C-alpha positions in Angstrom: 3.1 -11.8 -37.9 -0.3 -10.1 -37.9 -1.7 -12.8 -35.6 1.2 -12.4 -33.2 0.6 -8.6 -33.1 -3.1 -9.2 -32.5 -2.3 -11.5 -29.5 0.0 -9.0 -28.0 -2.7 -6.3 -28.4 -5.2 -8.6 -26.6 -2.8 -9.2 -23.8 -2.3 -5.4 -23.4 -6.0 -4.8 -23.3 -6.5 -7.5 -20.8 -3.9 -6.1 -18.4 -5.3 -2.6 -18.9 -8.7 -4.0 -17.9 -7.2 -5.6 -14.8 -5.6 -2.3 -13.8 -8.8 -0.4 -14.4 -10.9 -2.8 -12.4 -8.4 -2.7 -9.5 -8.1 1.0 -9.6 -11.8 1.6 -9.7 -12.3 0.2 -6.2 -9.3 0.6 -3.9 -10.6 -2.3 -1.8 -9.7 -4.7 -4.7 -6.1 -3.5 -4.5 -6.2 -4.2 -0.8 -7.5 -7.7 -1.6 -4.7 -8.3 -4.0 -2.2 -7.1 -1.4 -3.6 -9.4 1.3 -3.4 -12.5 -0.9 0.1 -11.6 -2.1 1.1 -11.0 1.5 -0.1 -14.5 2.6 1.7 -16.1 -0.4 4.9 -14.3 0.6 4.4 -15.5 4.2 4.1 -19.0 3.0 7.2 -18.8 0.8 9.6 -16.7 2.8 7.9 -15.6 6.0 9.8 -18.0 8.3 13.1 -16.6 7.0 12.2 -13.1 8.0 10.4 -14.0 11.2 11.7 -17.3 12.6 10.0 -19.1 15.5 11.0 -17.4 18.7 11.3 -18.7 22.3 10.1 -22.2 21.8 8.7 -23.8 25.0 9.7 -20.9 27.2 7.7 -21.3 30.4 8.6 -17.8 31.6 6.9 -16.2 28.6 3.6 -17.9 28.6 0.9 -15.5 27.3 3.4 -12.7 27.2 1.7 -9.3 26.6 1.6 -7.9 23.0 4.8 -6.0 22.4 7.3 -5.2 19.6 9.1 -8.5 20.5 5.8 -10.5 20.4 3.3 -8.6 18.1 0.6 -11.2 18.7 1.6 -12.3 22.2 2.7 -15.9 22.9 0.8 -19.2 23.4 0.5 -21.5 26.4 4.0 -22.8 25.9 5.6 -19.4 25.4 5.9 -19.7 21.6 5.5 -16.6 19.6 2.0 -16.6 18.1 2.9 -14.6 15.0 5.7 -17.1 14.1 3.1 -19.9 14.4 0.7 -18.1 12.1 3.4 -17.5 9.5 4.6 -21.1 9.7 1.0 -22.4 9.5 0.4 -20.3 6.3 2.7 -22.5 4.3 0.9 -25.7 5.1 -2.5 -24.3 4.7 -1.8 -22.7 1.3 0.1 -25.7 0.0 -2.7 -28.1 0.6 -5.4 -25.7 -0.6 -3.4 -24.7 -3.7 -2.5 -28.2 -4.7 -6.1 -29.4 -4.2 -7.4 -26.4 -6.2 -5.0 -27.2 -9.0 -6.2 -30.8 -9.1 -9.8 -29.7 -9.0 -9.1 -27.3 -11.9 -7.4 -30.0 -14.0 -10.2 -32.6 -13.6 -13.2 -30.2 -13.6 -11.9 -28.3 -16.7 -11.1 -31.5 -18.7 -14.3 -33.2 -17.9 -16.4 -30.1 -18.5 -14.8 -29.2 -21.8 -15.0 -32.8 -23.1 -18.6 -33.3 -22.0 -19.8 -29.9 -23.3 -18.2 -30.1 -26.6 -18.5 -33.8 -27.6 -21.8 -34.6 -25.9 -22.9 -38.3 -26.6 -22.6 -41.3 -24.3 -19.3 -40.0 -22.9 -21.0 -36.8 -21.7 -23.8 -38.8 -20.0 -21.3 -41.1 -18.2 -19.1 -38.2 -17.0 -22.0 -36.1 -15.8 -23.5 -39.0 -13.9 -20.1 -39.4 -12.2 -20.0 -35.6 -11.5 -23.5 -35.8 -10.0 -22.4 -38.7 -7.8 -19.4 -36.6 -6.6 -21.7 -33.7 -5.9 -23.9 -35.8 -3.7 -21.1 -36.8 -1.5 -21.1 -34.9 1.8 -17.5 -33.7 1.6 -16.6 -32.8 5.2 -18.2 -35.8 6.9 -16.5 -38.0 4.3 -13.1 -36.4 5.2 -13.8 -37.2 8.9 -14.6 -40.8 8.1 -11.5 -41.1 5.9 -9.2 -39.9 8.7 -10.2 -43.0 10.6 -9.2 -45.4 7.8 -6.3 -43.7 6.1 -3.7 -41.2 7.2 -4.3 -37.7 5.8 -1.6 -36.1 7.7 0.7 -35.5 4.7 -0.1 -32.5 2.5 -0.3 -34.5 -0.7 -2.8 -37.0 0.6 -5.0 -34.3 1.9 -4.7 -32.3 -1.4 -5.5 -35.5 -3.4 -8.6 -36.3 -1.4 -9.9 -32.7 -1.4 -9.3 -32.4 -5.1 -11.0 -35.7 -5.9 -14.2 -34.8 -4.0 -14.4 -31.2 -5.1 -14.2 -31.2 -8.9 -17.9 -32.0 -9.6 -19.3 -28.5 -9.4 -16.6 -27.0 -11.6 -17.1 -29.7 -14.2 -20.8 -29.0 -14.3 -20.2 -25.3 -14.6 -17.6 -25.6 -17.3 -19.8 -27.9 -19.3 -22.7 -25.4 -19.1 -20.4 -22.6 -20.4 -19.1 -24.9 -23.1 -22.6 -25.9 -24.3 -23.4 -22.2 -24.8 -20.1 -21.5 -26.6 -20.1 -24.5 -29.0 -23.0 -23.0 -30.9 -21.4 -19.6 -31.4 -20.3 -18.4 -34.8 -16.6 -18.5 -34.2 -16.8 -22.2 -33.2 -18.9 -23.0 -36.2 -16.4 -21.2 -38.4 -13.5 -23.1 -36.8 -15.3 -26.4 -37.6 -16.0 -25.2 -41.2 -12.3 -24.6 -41.7 -11.6 -28.1 -40.7 -9.6 -27.3 -37.6 -8.9 -30.3 -35.3 -11.0 -30.7 -32.2 -7.8 -30.2 -30.1 -7.2 -26.8 -31.6 -10.8 -25.7 -31.2 -11.0 -26.8 -27.5 -7.6 -25.3 -26.5 -7.5 -22.2 -28.6 -11.1 -21.2 -29.0 -13.1 -22.7 -26.1 -10.6 -22.7 -23.2 -9.7 -19.0 -23.4 -13.4 -18.1 -23.2 -14.0 -20.4 -20.3 -10.8 -19.6 -18.4 -12.1 -16.5 -16.6 -15.0 -18.5 -15.2 -12.6 -21.2 -14.1 -10.4 -18.7 -12.4 -13.1 -17.2 -10.2 -14.5 -20.6 -9.3 -11.0 -21.9 -8.5 -10.3 -19.1 -6.0 -13.6 -19.8 -4.2 -12.8 -23.5 -4.2 -9.4 -22.8 -2.6 -11.1 -20.9 0.2 -13.4 -23.9 0.8 -10.3 -26.2 1.0 -8.7 -23.9 3.6 -11.9 -24.2 5.7 -12.0 -28.0 5.3 -8.3 -28.4 6.3 -8.5 -26.1 9.3 -11.8 -27.7 10.4 -10.3 -31.2 10.4 -7.3 -30.0 12.5 -9.7 -28.1 14.8 -11.7 -31.3 15.5 -8.4 -33.1 16.3 -8.9 -35.9 13.7 -5.5 -35.2 12.0 -2.0 -35.6 13.5 -1.2 -32.5 15.6 0.7 -29.8 13.8 1.1 -27.0 16.4 1.5 -24.3 13.7 -1.6 -25.2 11.8 -4.4 -22.7 12.2 -6.9 -25.4 13.1 -4.7 -26.8 15.9 -4.1 -23.3 17.2 -7.9 -22.7 17.4 -8.4 -26.0 19.1 -5.6 -25.3 21.6 -6.9 -21.8 22.2 -10.5 -22.9 22.9 -10.0 -26.2 24.7 -6.5 -25.9 26.4 -5.9 -22.3 26.9 -9.4 -21.2 27.8 -9.2 -18.2 25.5 -13.0 -17.8 25.6 -12.8 -16.9 29.3 -9.2 -15.8 29.7 -8.2 -12.3 28.4 -4.5 -13.3 28.5 -5.1 -16.1 26.0 -7.4 -14.2 23.7 -4.7 -13.1 21.2 -3.8 -16.8 20.7 -7.4 -17.4 19.5 -7.8 -14.2 17.5 -4.6 -14.6 15.5 -5.4 -17.8 13.5 -9.1 -16.7 13.3 -8.1 -13.3 11.9 -5.7 -15.0 9.4 -8.5 -17.1 8.0 -10.9 -14.2 7.8 -8.3 -11.9 6.3 -7.3 -14.4 3.6 -11.0 -15.0 2.8 -11.6 -11.3 2.5 -8.6 -11.0 0.1 -9.9 -13.8 -2.1 -13.4 -12.4 -2.2 -12.2 -8.9 -3.3 -10.1 -10.4 -6.1 -13.0 -12.5 -7.3 -15.1 -9.3 -7.3 -12.5 -7.7 -9.5 -12.3 -10.7 -11.9 -16.0 -10.8 -12.3 -16.0 -7.2 -13.5 -13.0 -7.7 -15.8 -14.6 -10.7 -17.5 -18.2 -9.7 -17.4 -18.8 -6.4 -19.3 -22.3 -6.1 -17.8 -20.7 -5.4 -14.4 -18.4 -2.7 -15.6 -19.3 0.8 -14.5 -19.7 3.4 -17.3 
Protein backbone atom coordinates (compact mmCIF):
# COMPACT_ATOMS: atom_id res chain seq x y z
CA UNK A 1 0.00 0.00 0.00
CA UNK A 2 2.86 2.34 0.89
CA UNK A 3 4.57 1.63 -2.43
CA UNK A 4 1.35 2.40 -4.30
CA UNK A 5 0.96 5.72 -2.47
CA UNK A 6 4.60 6.56 -3.28
CA UNK A 7 4.02 5.89 -6.98
CA UNK A 8 0.92 8.10 -7.00
CA UNK A 9 2.94 10.84 -5.32
CA UNK A 10 5.68 10.54 -7.94
CA UNK A 11 3.12 10.81 -10.72
CA UNK A 12 1.62 13.93 -9.15
CA UNK A 13 5.06 15.51 -8.83
CA UNK A 14 5.81 14.67 -12.45
CA UNK A 15 2.66 16.30 -13.79
CA UNK A 16 3.20 19.31 -11.57
CA UNK A 17 6.68 19.61 -13.02
CA UNK A 18 5.23 19.39 -16.53
CA UNK A 19 2.74 22.15 -15.80
CA UNK A 20 5.41 24.37 -14.23
CA UNK A 21 7.73 23.92 -17.21
CA UNK A 22 4.95 24.73 -19.67
CA UNK A 23 3.69 27.70 -17.65
CA UNK A 24 7.18 29.14 -17.20
CA UNK A 25 7.42 29.85 -20.91
CA UNK A 26 4.14 30.44 -22.77
CA UNK A 27 5.86 29.46 -26.02
CA UNK A 28 5.93 25.86 -24.77
CA UNK A 29 2.17 25.89 -24.33
CA UNK A 30 1.95 27.16 -27.88
CA UNK A 31 4.15 24.28 -29.02
CA UNK A 32 1.91 21.77 -27.26
CA UNK A 33 -1.16 23.37 -28.83
CA UNK A 34 0.42 23.20 -32.30
CA UNK A 35 1.26 19.51 -32.04
CA UNK A 36 -2.17 18.64 -30.62
CA UNK A 37 -3.77 20.65 -33.43
CA UNK A 38 -1.95 18.62 -36.07
CA UNK A 39 -2.88 15.38 -34.32
CA UNK A 40 -6.50 16.49 -34.30
CA UNK A 41 -6.27 17.39 -37.98
CA UNK A 42 -4.90 13.94 -38.75
CA UNK A 43 -7.63 12.15 -36.81
CA UNK A 44 -10.75 14.21 -37.45
CA UNK A 45 -9.80 17.18 -39.62
CA UNK A 46 -11.38 15.82 -42.79
CA UNK A 47 -14.71 15.41 -40.99
CA UNK A 48 -14.84 19.07 -40.04
CA UNK A 49 -13.33 20.41 -43.23
CA UNK A 50 -13.94 17.99 -46.14
CA UNK A 51 -12.29 18.42 -49.52
CA UNK A 52 -14.08 21.09 -51.48
CA UNK A 53 -14.59 21.76 -55.18
CA UNK A 54 -12.50 18.90 -56.57
CA UNK A 55 -11.24 19.58 -60.09
CA UNK A 56 -13.19 22.80 -60.53
CA UNK A 57 -11.63 24.62 -63.49
CA UNK A 58 -13.55 27.79 -62.71
CA UNK A 59 -11.90 28.14 -59.27
CA UNK A 60 -8.24 27.67 -60.18
CA UNK A 61 -6.07 29.78 -57.84
CA UNK A 62 -9.14 31.35 -56.27
CA UNK A 63 -8.23 34.26 -54.01
CA UNK A 64 -8.00 33.72 -50.27
CA UNK A 65 -11.46 34.04 -48.73
CA UNK A 66 -13.67 32.62 -45.99
CA UNK A 67 -14.68 29.88 -48.40
CA UNK A 68 -11.06 29.10 -49.31
CA UNK A 69 -8.82 30.26 -46.42
CA UNK A 70 -5.66 29.12 -48.22
CA UNK A 71 -6.82 29.62 -51.80
CA UNK A 72 -7.14 26.74 -54.29
CA UNK A 73 -4.59 24.85 -56.38
CA UNK A 74 -4.10 24.52 -60.13
CA UNK A 75 -7.10 22.18 -60.34
CA UNK A 76 -9.43 24.27 -58.20
CA UNK A 77 -9.10 22.05 -55.11
CA UNK A 78 -9.21 23.77 -51.73
CA UNK A 79 -5.62 23.99 -50.43
CA UNK A 80 -6.53 23.87 -46.76
CA UNK A 81 -8.44 20.63 -47.35
CA UNK A 82 -5.36 19.17 -49.05
CA UNK A 83 -3.12 20.18 -46.14
CA UNK A 84 -5.52 18.62 -43.61
CA UNK A 85 -5.82 15.41 -45.61
CA UNK A 86 -2.05 15.23 -46.04
CA UNK A 87 -1.50 15.58 -42.30
CA UNK A 88 -2.95 12.13 -41.70
CA UNK A 89 -0.52 10.35 -44.02
CA UNK A 90 2.50 12.34 -42.88
CA UNK A 91 1.90 11.78 -39.16
CA UNK A 92 0.91 8.13 -39.65
CA UNK A 93 4.19 7.27 -41.37
CA UNK A 94 6.35 9.37 -39.05
CA UNK A 95 4.59 8.12 -35.91
CA UNK A 96 4.78 4.44 -36.89
CA UNK A 97 8.43 4.78 -37.90
CA UNK A 98 9.17 6.57 -34.63
CA UNK A 99 7.49 3.81 -32.65
CA UNK A 100 9.56 1.15 -34.42
CA UNK A 101 12.73 3.16 -33.84
CA UNK A 102 11.87 3.50 -30.16
CA UNK A 103 11.22 -0.23 -29.72
CA UNK A 104 14.41 -1.37 -31.47
CA UNK A 105 16.69 1.37 -30.18
CA UNK A 106 15.49 1.07 -26.58
CA UNK A 107 15.69 -2.72 -26.50
CA UNK A 108 19.15 -2.82 -28.07
CA UNK A 109 20.48 0.03 -25.93
CA UNK A 110 19.21 -1.38 -22.64
CA UNK A 111 20.45 -4.89 -23.38
CA UNK A 112 23.86 -3.74 -24.53
CA UNK A 113 24.39 -1.27 -21.72
CA UNK A 114 23.30 -3.57 -18.93
CA UNK A 115 24.64 -6.96 -20.01
CA UNK A 116 27.80 -5.93 -21.86
CA UNK A 117 29.83 -8.92 -23.14
CA UNK A 118 29.89 -10.38 -26.62
CA UNK A 119 26.22 -9.51 -27.23
CA UNK A 120 26.97 -5.85 -26.57
CA UNK A 121 29.86 -5.89 -29.05
CA UNK A 122 27.80 -7.53 -31.79
CA UNK A 123 24.81 -5.23 -31.35
CA UNK A 124 26.95 -2.10 -31.28
CA UNK A 125 28.75 -3.12 -34.46
CA UNK A 126 25.34 -3.54 -36.10
CA UNK A 127 24.28 -0.13 -34.76
CA UNK A 128 27.50 1.40 -36.11
CA UNK A 129 26.77 -0.12 -39.50
CA UNK A 130 23.24 1.31 -39.46
CA UNK A 131 24.65 4.72 -38.54
CA UNK A 132 27.02 4.68 -41.51
CA UNK A 133 24.18 4.13 -43.97
CA UNK A 134 23.27 7.37 -45.81
CA UNK A 135 19.57 7.22 -45.03
CA UNK A 136 18.00 9.51 -47.60
CA UNK A 137 20.07 8.30 -50.60
CA UNK A 138 19.26 4.73 -49.56
CA UNK A 139 15.56 5.55 -49.54
CA UNK A 140 15.83 6.93 -53.06
CA UNK A 141 17.57 3.74 -54.22
CA UNK A 142 15.00 1.53 -52.51
CA UNK A 143 12.15 3.27 -54.31
CA UNK A 144 13.60 1.96 -57.58
CA UNK A 145 13.59 -1.65 -56.37
CA UNK A 146 10.62 -1.96 -54.04
CA UNK A 147 7.38 -0.04 -53.74
CA UNK A 148 7.35 2.27 -50.72
CA UNK A 149 4.00 3.80 -51.57
CA UNK A 150 2.11 2.14 -48.69
CA UNK A 151 2.44 3.76 -45.28
CA UNK A 152 3.56 0.61 -43.48
CA UNK A 153 6.38 -0.12 -45.92
CA UNK A 154 7.66 3.43 -45.64
CA UNK A 155 7.40 3.31 -41.84
CA UNK A 156 9.19 -0.03 -41.70
CA UNK A 157 12.12 1.15 -43.81
CA UNK A 158 12.45 4.45 -41.95
CA UNK A 159 12.37 2.71 -38.58
CA UNK A 160 14.91 0.07 -39.58
CA UNK A 161 17.47 2.61 -40.80
CA UNK A 162 16.91 5.10 -38.00
CA UNK A 163 17.30 3.17 -34.73
CA UNK A 164 21.11 3.19 -34.53
CA UNK A 165 21.61 6.59 -32.93
CA UNK A 166 18.92 5.98 -30.31
CA UNK A 167 20.41 2.59 -29.42
CA UNK A 168 23.83 4.18 -28.96
CA UNK A 169 22.41 6.96 -26.80
CA UNK A 170 20.33 4.61 -24.62
CA UNK A 171 23.35 2.34 -24.15
CA UNK A 172 25.42 5.29 -23.00
CA UNK A 173 22.77 6.28 -20.45
CA UNK A 174 22.41 2.69 -19.28
CA UNK A 175 26.17 2.32 -18.77
CA UNK A 176 26.17 5.30 -16.43
CA UNK A 177 23.10 4.08 -14.54
CA UNK A 178 24.13 0.47 -14.04
CA UNK A 179 26.85 1.49 -11.59
CA UNK A 180 24.54 3.65 -9.47
CA UNK A 181 23.71 2.67 -5.92
CA UNK A 182 20.06 1.83 -6.50
CA UNK A 183 20.98 -0.64 -9.25
CA UNK A 184 23.62 -2.24 -7.06
CA UNK A 185 21.05 -2.50 -4.27
CA UNK A 186 18.56 -4.17 -6.62
CA UNK A 187 21.20 -6.72 -7.61
CA UNK A 188 22.06 -7.29 -3.96
CA UNK A 189 18.42 -8.05 -3.21
CA UNK A 190 18.50 -10.72 -5.89
CA UNK A 191 15.92 -9.06 -8.10
CA UNK A 192 15.71 -10.58 -11.59
CA UNK A 193 17.29 -8.76 -14.51
CA UNK A 194 13.89 -8.25 -16.10
CA UNK A 195 12.70 -6.34 -13.04
CA UNK A 196 15.85 -4.23 -12.83
CA UNK A 197 15.70 -3.26 -16.51
CA UNK A 198 11.96 -2.52 -16.68
CA UNK A 199 11.39 -1.05 -13.21
CA UNK A 200 14.71 0.62 -12.40
CA UNK A 201 16.57 1.41 -15.61
CA UNK A 202 13.78 2.10 -18.11
CA UNK A 203 12.00 4.83 -16.08
CA UNK A 204 15.30 6.70 -15.76
CA UNK A 205 16.08 6.38 -19.47
CA UNK A 206 12.51 7.11 -20.65
CA UNK A 207 12.82 10.94 -20.58
CA UNK A 208 15.88 10.74 -22.81
CA UNK A 209 14.05 8.38 -25.16
CA UNK A 210 11.05 10.72 -25.36
CA UNK A 211 13.06 13.76 -26.43
CA UNK A 212 15.06 11.80 -29.00
CA UNK A 213 11.90 10.15 -30.33
CA UNK A 214 10.25 13.50 -31.01
CA UNK A 215 13.26 14.72 -32.96
CA UNK A 216 13.39 11.42 -34.89
CA UNK A 217 9.74 11.82 -35.87
CA UNK A 218 10.54 15.28 -37.23
CA UNK A 219 13.34 13.76 -39.32
CA UNK A 220 10.98 11.12 -40.67
CA UNK A 221 8.53 13.82 -41.72
CA UNK A 222 11.31 15.54 -43.68
CA UNK A 223 12.37 12.25 -45.29
CA UNK A 224 8.86 11.33 -46.40
CA UNK A 225 8.05 14.79 -47.72
CA UNK A 226 11.42 14.93 -49.48
CA UNK A 227 10.80 11.67 -51.33
CA UNK A 228 7.40 12.84 -52.50
CA UNK A 229 8.84 16.19 -53.51
CA UNK A 230 11.45 14.45 -55.68
CA UNK A 231 8.68 12.44 -57.34
CA UNK A 232 10.16 9.02 -56.57
CA UNK A 233 7.00 7.79 -54.80
CA UNK A 234 3.51 7.22 -56.23
CA UNK A 235 1.65 10.51 -56.50
CA UNK A 236 -0.59 11.41 -53.57
CA UNK A 237 -2.00 14.84 -54.33
CA UNK A 238 -2.67 15.60 -50.67
CA UNK A 239 0.84 14.78 -49.47
CA UNK A 240 2.81 17.86 -48.52
CA UNK A 241 5.76 16.80 -50.67
CA UNK A 242 3.59 16.36 -53.76
CA UNK A 243 2.01 19.74 -53.09
CA UNK A 244 5.44 21.38 -52.94
CA UNK A 245 6.50 19.62 -56.13
CA UNK A 246 3.36 20.69 -57.98
CA UNK A 247 3.63 24.25 -56.66
CA UNK A 248 7.23 24.64 -57.83
CA UNK A 249 7.31 22.67 -61.08
CA UNK A 250 3.71 22.76 -62.33
CA UNK A 251 2.14 25.88 -60.88
CA UNK A 252 5.10 28.22 -61.15
CA UNK A 253 4.54 29.42 -57.59
CA UNK A 254 8.03 30.90 -57.46
CA UNK A 255 7.12 33.42 -60.14
CA UNK A 256 3.32 33.57 -60.00
CA UNK A 257 1.72 35.42 -57.06
CA UNK A 258 -1.58 33.63 -57.67
CA UNK A 259 -0.01 30.24 -56.98
CA UNK A 260 2.09 31.36 -54.03
CA UNK A 261 -0.43 30.25 -51.31
CA UNK A 262 -0.29 26.73 -52.79
CA UNK A 263 3.46 26.69 -52.10
CA UNK A 264 3.38 28.38 -48.71
CA UNK A 265 0.60 26.18 -47.25
CA UNK A 266 2.49 22.84 -47.09
CA UNK A 267 5.77 24.61 -46.36
CA UNK A 268 4.14 26.46 -43.49
CA UNK A 269 2.62 23.22 -42.16
CA UNK A 270 6.05 21.56 -42.07
CA UNK A 271 7.70 24.52 -40.35
CA UNK A 272 4.85 24.96 -37.87
CA UNK A 273 4.83 21.29 -36.89
CA UNK A 274 8.62 21.34 -36.48
CA UNK A 275 8.36 24.43 -34.29
CA UNK A 276 5.78 22.73 -32.09
CA UNK A 277 7.98 19.66 -31.63
CA UNK A 278 11.06 21.76 -30.81
CA UNK A 279 9.15 23.74 -28.17
CA UNK A 280 7.89 20.52 -26.55
CA UNK A 281 11.40 19.06 -26.54
CA UNK A 282 12.61 22.24 -24.85
CA UNK A 283 10.02 21.76 -22.12
CA UNK A 284 10.87 18.06 -21.68
CA UNK A 285 14.57 18.82 -21.33
CA UNK A 286 13.84 21.22 -18.49
CA UNK A 287 11.45 18.79 -16.81
CA UNK A 288 13.91 15.92 -16.82
CA UNK A 289 17.14 17.86 -16.37
CA UNK A 290 17.21 19.73 -13.04
CA UNK A 291 20.24 21.76 -14.16
CA UNK A 292 18.08 23.53 -16.74
CA UNK A 293 15.39 24.56 -14.31
CA UNK A 294 15.23 28.20 -13.45
CA UNK A 295 15.37 29.09 -9.78
